[in-house]
TIDOPA-241325 format. One record per atom (N, C-alpha, C): x, y, z; residue in one letter. Coordinates in pm, whole numbers, plus 50000, padded with zeros to 5 digits. Atoms other than C-alpha are relative to their C-alpha. Example, Ala and Ser with C-alpha at 12.3 -4.5 7.8 and 13.67 -1.06 7.14 Angstrom:
<vexdrens>
500894988150000A;512304955050780A;500905012050000A;499184988149994S;513674989450714S;499235010950073S;
</vexdrens>
This chain:
<vexdrens>
500635013649963M;277524998613312M;498645006050029M;501444992749970V;273885002513320V;499274990450136V;500795002249876Y;271845000213652Y;498694993249968Y;501575005450003R;268754975113613R;499224998650129R;500785001649889S;265994980113843S;498694992749984S;501215008749999V;263254953313918V;498705009850007V;500944990649952G;260934981314067G;499955009349858G;500254989150093L;261565005713760L;499424989749877L;500785011050111Y;260384974813490Y;498774998750040Y;501365002849941R;257574967013702R;498805011149987R;500604988850015V;256515003313719V;499665002349833V;500334997450153L;256945007813337L;498964989349938L;501115010250012G;254794975113307G;498545005950024G;501224997049934V;251964989613510V;499555013749902V;500084990150059L;252345022413307L;499394996549866L;500545006550120G;251825001112986G;498714995950007G;501375006649996L;248654984113114L;499235011250010L;500694987150003V;247305018413213V;499645006149868V;500014996550144A;247995028712863A;499244993449920A;500835008250084T;246285000212725T;498575001050025T;501294999049996L;243275003212917L;499465014149973L;500684987050047L;242865041312847L;499924999749841L;500115000350152V;243335035312470V;498664990249982V;501345008850025V;240625006812495V;498645008050044V;501034991249925W;238435029712709W;499605012249859W;500004990250082L;238905057212462L;499304995449840L;500495007450118G;238095031412159G;498444999250003G;501434999149980W;234545029512307W;499405011549956W;500484989050013Q;233835063612264Q;499725004749857Q;500204998150151F;234115065711862F;499494989149925F;500605009650079E;232885049611582E;500634988949953E;499295012650004V;233845016011466V;501284998149936V;498705000750078A;236595022511226A;501105009350080A;498844994849887I;238435043811480I;500074991150115I;500105009349884R;237385019211756R;500934987749955R;499095009750030N;239254992411560N;501215005450004N;498574996350043A;242295012711478A;500485001950151A;499584997949855L;242445021311880L;500184987150050L;500025009849897L;242044986912001L;501314992049913L;498715006450071I;244994974311732I;501075006250060I;499054991549944V;247105002811877V;500214994850150V;499865004449839S;246204989212238S;500864987950028S;499305012049994L;247674956912155L;501485002550003L;498484996850001F;251124973312094F;500365001350154F;500074997149863F;250744988812438F;500164987150122F;499875011049926L;250044955512573L;501234993449998L;498745008050017V;253114938112437V;501005006150067V;498884992349937I;255264966712578I;499854996650133I;500195000949880A;253524961612911A;500694984050058A;499415015249964C;254234922712910C;501485000549994C;498504999450015M;257744928112806M;500745006150104M;499494991449883Y;258534951813090Y;499734990050132Y;500375010749893F;256964924713333F;500904991749974F;499225010950023H;258874897613174H;501725004650058H;498464995349971L;262354918913221L;500105000850137L;499835000749842G;261364924713586G;500164988150060G;499845012449959N;260864887513639N;501264996849996N;498555006050050E;264294879413464E;501025009250100E;499024994949941E;265964904313653E;499904996050136E;500145004049837A;264624895214004A;500474985550001A;499655011650003R;265564862513931R;501654998149983R;498414998650007G;269244872613827G;500504995549879G;499395007150129A;269224856913476A;500795009649894A;499254991550060F;271034888513329F;501565001450051F;498455000149953L;274384884413546L;500964993049935L;
</vexdrens>
């Protein structure tokens, strides 16, 4: 049986947002080609963060029971 934790999903969502902001901040330190690549990678982290926030909200509602 898998134990699902709302708090864990939300913490993982916050970590995804922090990773997104870190990658975007690092992107401004480089030239244009590297900056564009890092901004595209940051979208991946943003999608993961939104997914974990969504999972946390669904778990809080009890949608997976």
